[in-house]
C-alpha positions in Angstrom: -44.1 41.4 -122.1 -45.8 38.9 -119.6 -42.8 36.6 -120.1 -40.4 38.8 -119.1 -42.1 40.1 -116.1 -42.6 36.9 -115.0 -38.6 35.3 -115.7 -37.7 39.0 -113.8 -39.7 37.6 -110.8 -38.8 34.3 -111.0 -35.0 35.3 -110.6 -35.5 37.2 -107.6 -37.1 34.8 -105.4 -34.7 31.9 -103.8 -35.9 28.6 -104.8 -36.9 27.0 -101.4 -34.1 24.1 -102.1 -31.7 26.4 -101.6 -33.1 27.6 -98.1 -33.0 24.8 -96.8 -29.7 23.6 -98.3 -28.0 26.9 -97.1 -29.2 25.7 -93.3 -28.8 22.0 -93.5 -24.9 22.2 -92.5 -25.8 24.6 -89.2 -28.8 21.8 -88.6 -26.3 19.2 -88.9 -23.2 21.0 -86.8 -26.0 21.2 -83.9 -27.0 17.8 -84.8 -23.4 16.6 -83.9 -22.7 19.0 -81.5 -26.1 18.0 -79.4 -25.0 14.0 -79.2 -21.5 14.6 -78.6 -21.2 16.9 -75.7 -24.8 17.6 -74.8 -26.4 14.1 -74.2 -23.3 12.6 -72.3 -23.5 15.8 -69.9 -27.4 15.2 -68.9 -26.2 11.4 -68.7 -23.7 12.6 -65.7 -25.9 14.8 -64.3 -28.7 12.1 -63.7 -26.1 9.7 -62.5 -24.7 12.3 -59.8 -28.0 12.9 -58.4 -29.0 9.0 -58.4 -26.1 8.8 -56.0 -26.6 11.7 -54.0 -30.4 10.7 -53.6 -29.0 7.0 -52.0 -26.8 8.5 -49.6 -27.3 6.9 -46.5 -26.1 6.8 -43.0 -23.2 4.9 -42.4 -22.1 5.6 -46.0 -18.4 6.2 -46.6 -17.8 9.0 -48.7 -15.3 11.4 -50.1 -16.5 14.8 -50.5 -15.6 17.5 -53.4 -12.6 19.0 -51.2 -10.8 15.2 -50.4 -12.0 14.7 -47.1 -12.8 11.4 -46.5 -15.4 10.7 -44.0 -18.7 7.9 -42.9 -22.5 9.8 -42.4 -23.6 10.0 -39.2 -27.2 11.8 -40.3 -28.4 13.4 -43.0 -30.9 16.7 -42.2 -32.2 17.2 -45.6 -29.3 18.8 -47.9 -27.0 18.5 -44.6 -24.8 15.8 -44.1 -22.8 15.3 -40.9 -19.8 13.4 -41.4 -17.1 11.6 -39.1 -13.9 12.4 -40.3 -12.0 10.7 -37.0 -12.3 10.2 -33.4 -14.6 12.6 -31.8 -14.3 14.5 -34.8 -17.2 15.6 -37.0 -18.1 18.4 -40.0 -21.5 19.4 -41.7 -21.8 19.2 -45.0 -23.8 20.0 -48.0 -25.1 16.9 -50.0 -23.9 18.5 -53.5 -20.5 18.6 -51.3 -20.3 14.6 -51.9 -18.0 13.7 -54.8 -17.9 9.8 -54.5 -19.3 6.8 -52.2 -16.4 4.6 -51.2 -16.6 1.3 -51.7 -16.3 -1.3 -49.5 
């Protein structure tokens, strides 16, 4: 009698290995997703932030809107750009897309 109860109890409980093997493919997909998508994006964000932090007066930049200009003044997150003779605009630091090479 005791043997039948023990075997019935064993059949209703899932082995610990099968639970792990059930979640292993999902864990594997998450790890692959992390290394293919999230890690490169974080690296790119760090590079962009470093570029924005390194902006200085006199740098020639291109904004996200495609405007080419030279930084005349930096005031916190605001930049004053010269985009032509006697033409200056004020843009946010985050609007800078890249620094033009000399």
